[in-house]
C-alpha positions in Angstrom: 9.1 6.4 3.9 9.1 9.9 2.4 10.3 11.6 -0.7 10.4 15.1 -2.1 9.3 14.1 -5.6 6.5 15.4 -7.7 3.7 14.0 -5.6 0.6 12.2 -6.8 -2.9 13.3 -7.8 -5.9 12.0 -5.8 -6.8 9.8 -8.7 -3.4 8.0 -8.6 -3.5 7.7 -4.8 -6.9 5.9 -5.0 -5.3 3.2 -7.3 -1.8 3.1 -5.8 -2.0 -0.3 -4.1 -3.8 -2.1 -6.9 -1.8 -4.9 -8.5 -0.2 -4.0 -11.9 -1.2 -0.3 -11.6 1.6 2.0 -12.8 2.0 5.5 -14.0 5.1 4.6 -16.0 5.1 4.0 -19.8 4.5 0.5 -21.1 7.6 -1.7 -20.5 9.0 0.6 -17.8 7.1 -0.6 -14.7 5.3 -3.7 -13.5 3.1 -1.9 -10.9 3.8 -4.7 -8.4 6.0 -3.0 -5.8 3.5 -1.1 -3.7 0.7 -3.8 -4.0 3.2 -6.5 -2.9 4.4 -4.4 0.0 0.8 -3.6 1.1 -0.1 -7.3 0.9 2.9 -8.4 3.0 2.4 -5.7 5.6 -1.3 -6.3 5.9 -1.5 -10.1 5.6 1.7 -11.2 7.1 2.0 -8.7 9.9 -1.5 -7.3 10.5 -0.3 -3.8 9.8 -1.1 -1.2 7.2 0.4 1.3 4.8 -1.1 4.7 4.2 -0.2 7.4 1.6 -0.1 11.1 2.1 0.8 12.9 -1.1 0.5 16.4 -2.5 1.3 17.2 -6.1 4.5 19.3 -6.4 5.5 18.6 -2.8 6.1 14.8 -2.4 4.7 11.7 -0.8 4.9 10.1 2.6 4.0 6.4 3.3 3.5 5.7 7.0 4.0 1.9 7.6 2.4 0.4 10.7 3.3 -3.1 12.0 2.0 -4.2 15.4 4.7 -5.1 17.8 2.6 -7.6 19.7 1.1 -10.5 17.8 -2.0 -10.5 19.9 -2.9 -7.0 18.5 -2.7 -8.2 14.9 -6.0 -9.0 13.2 -6.7 -12.7 12.6 -6.1 -14.2 9.2 -9.9 -14.5 8.7 -10.3 -10.7 9.4 -7.6 -9.9 6.9 -9.1 -12.1 4.3 -12.6 -10.6 4.9 -11.1 -7.1 4.5 -9.5 -8.1 1.2 -12.7 -9.8 0.0 -11.0 -13.2 -0.1 -12.7 -16.5 0.9 -11.5 -17.8 4.3 
């Protein structure tokens, strides 16, 4: 996914996938969209989402999903990566 919007600062990029993080004013954003997408792509499909953004230029979000289930990390590996108990 890619846009030609205003881009994001490095500080925003660091927090982008945190649940309930938003740069919108109170009441105008839940901050759940990217964190939910990241969780689904990582946990359900063994893939990943990256962010490449430059202020004043726009943002790009490469989404990687393995085509072969054998290449996807195990559930335990994903939980370990997320710091969750197995």
